[in-house]
C-alpha positions in Angstrom: 124.2 185.0 94.7 120.8 187.4 93.6 118.6 185.7 91.0 118.5 187.4 87.8 115.2 189.1 86.6 113.9 189.0 83.2 111.1 191.2 83.7 111.4 194.1 81.2 112.1 197.3 83.2 109.2 198.7 81.7 106.8 195.9 83.2 107.6 196.7 86.7 105.2 199.8 87.4 101.9 198.7 85.6 100.7 202.3 86.3 103.8 204.0 85.0 103.6 202.1 81.8 100.0 202.7 81.3 100.7 206.4 81.4 103.5 206.2 78.8 101.5 204.3 76.5 98.8 206.8 76.9 101.3 209.4 75.9 102.5 207.6 73.0 99.6 206.5 71.5 100.1 209.3 68.7 103.0 207.2 67.2 100.4 204.7 65.8 99.3 207.4 63.3 102.9 208.5 62.2 104.7 205.0 62.2 102.0 202.5 60.8 102.5 200.1 57.9 99.7 199.8 55.8 100.8 196.5 54.7 100.7 195.0 58.1 97.1 196.4 58.5 95.9 194.2 55.6 97.5 191.0 56.5 97.0 191.2 60.2 93.3 190.5 60.1 93.8 187.6 57.7 96.3 186.1 59.9 93.6 185.9 62.9 90.9 184.8 60.4 93.0 182.0 59.5 92.9 180.7 63.1 89.3 182.0 63.8 88.2 179.7 60.9 90.2 176.6 61.3 88.6 173.5 62.9 90.8 171.5 65.2 94.5 172.6 64.8 96.5 170.0 63.5 100.5 169.8 62.5 99.5 171.6 59.1 98.2 174.7 60.9 101.4 175.2 63.1 103.6 174.7 60.0 101.6 177.3 58.0 101.3 179.7 60.9 105.0 179.5 61.5 105.8 180.6 58.2 103.4 183.5 58.0 104.5 184.7 61.2 108.1 185.1 59.9 106.9 186.9 56.9 106.9 190.0 59.6 110.2 189.3 60.6 113.6 190.4 59.3 114.9 186.8 59.1 113.7 183.9 57.5 112.1 180.8 58.8 115.1 178.3 58.8 114.0 175.0 60.7 110.7 173.8 62.0 110.9 170.9 64.4 109.4 167.7 63.3 108.2 167.4 67.1 105.0 169.1 66.4 102.4 167.2 68.3 102.7 168.8 71.6 102.9 172.4 70.2 99.7 171.7 68.4 98.0 170.6 71.3 99.4 173.5 73.2 98.7 176.0 70.5 94.8 174.5 70.3 94.7 175.1 74.2 95.8 178.6 74.0 93.2 179.2 71.2 90.8 178.1 73.3 91.4 180.4 76.4 93.9 178.7 78.3 97.1 180.6 79.5 100.0 178.5 78.7 102.8 177.6 81.2 106.4 178.5 80.4 107.3 175.2 79.6 104.7 175.1 77.1 105.6 178.6 75.2 109.1 177.2 75.5 108.2 174.2 73.6 106.5 176.0 71.0 109.6 178.3 70.5 111.7 175.3 70.2 109.4 174.0 67.4 109.6 177.7 65.5 113.4 178.2 65.1 114.1 178.3 68.7 112.5 181.8 68.8 110.3 183.3 71.6 109.6 186.2 69.2 108.3 183.8 66.7 106.4 181.8 69.0 104.5 185.1 70.4 103.2 186.1 67.0 101.8 182.5 66.5 100.3 182.4 69.8 99.3 186.1 69.3 97.1 185.1 65.9 95.9 182.1 67.8 94.5 183.9 70.8 94.8 187.7 70.3 93.3 188.8 73.6 95.7 186.8 75.8 99.1 186.9 74.1 100.8 190.0 73.0 103.6 190.1 69.9 107.0 190.3 71.6 109.9 191.7 69.3 113.2 193.8 69.7 111.4 197.0 69.0 108.7 196.4 71.9 111.6 195.4 74.1 113.4 198.5 73.2 110.6 200.4 74.4 110.3 198.7 77.8 114.4 199.0 78.3 115.1 195.3 77.6 116.9 193.1 75.0 115.5 190.1 73.5 116.6 187.0 75.3 116.8 183.4 74.2 115.9 180.0 75.4 114.8 179.7 79.1 115.5 183.5 79.7 113.5 184.6 76.5 110.6 182.4 77.8 110.5 184.1 81.3 111.1 187.2 79.6 108.1 186.8 77.3 105.9 185.5 79.9 106.2 188.6 82.3 105.7 191.0 79.2 102.6 189.3 78.2 101.1 189.0 82.0 101.7 192.9 82.2 99.9 193.0 78.8 96.9 191.0 80.1 97.0 193.2 83.4 97.1 196.7 81.8 94.5 195.5 79.3 91.8 195.3 82.1 92.1 198.9 82.7 90.1 202.0 81.8 93.0 203.7 80.4 93.8 200.8 78.1 90.4 200.5 76.7 90.9 204.3 75.8 94.0 203.6 74.1 92.3 200.6 72.2 89.6 203.0 71.1 92.2 205.4 69.9 94.4 202.7 67.8 91.1 201.5 66.6 90.3 205.0 65.1 93.5 205.3 63.5 93.9 201.9 61.8 90.5 201.9 61.1 89.9 198.2 62.6 88.8 196.8 65.8 91.8 195.3 67.6 92.1 193.7 70.9 93.4 195.7 74.0 96.7 193.4 74.2 97.3 194.3 70.8 96.6 198.0 70.9 99.1 198.3 73.8 101.5 196.4 71.7 101.2 198.2 68.5 101.7 201.6 70.7 105.1 200.4 72.1 106.4 199.1 68.6 105.4 202.3 66.9 107.0 204.7 69.7 110.3 202.5 69.6 110.3 203.5 65.7 110.6 207.1 67.0 113.2 206.3 69.5 110.8 206.8 72.5 110.7 204.5 75.5 108.6 203.9 78.5 110.6 206.4 80.6 
């Protein structure tokens, strides 16, 4: 039996995806949410100004990440030590293994989406935010557990690859002008996907 791939369809052809993102960057101007613009830099600042991370930081970050989600944070695992160490490694520029991301997700409501937000706030150049709207833009649906981790890893790797291109830097510049704030290339790409999905656009 052929093994199922959890790579979002829109991530299979980086050149085609960057063309779609360049086309859809205008959606950021029509769909941006000012409250997100205000809170987002404060979340980044929280990690930037934190000393060595502890369980305290993980618990607070999980809660403010869920402020950006339609559901509430119902449970945080008491097994926080490994998650804290992994998040510190991510903040210091390391790319986590799927098992590490899975453990972080297990700590935060069992949600890869929640883990993606915490990872992004801690390391915004390396980890993209993942949610149902971004997934829709890429022709996918959000998976859970191991499948969700595999899906997120593929998506985040794709974003990092695209972020190094000249076209991505142009998108980053345009998004920065629209929201009047500097963002990483990874954040700019994800924001275009999110806003374009609100207008029922997709990568295709």
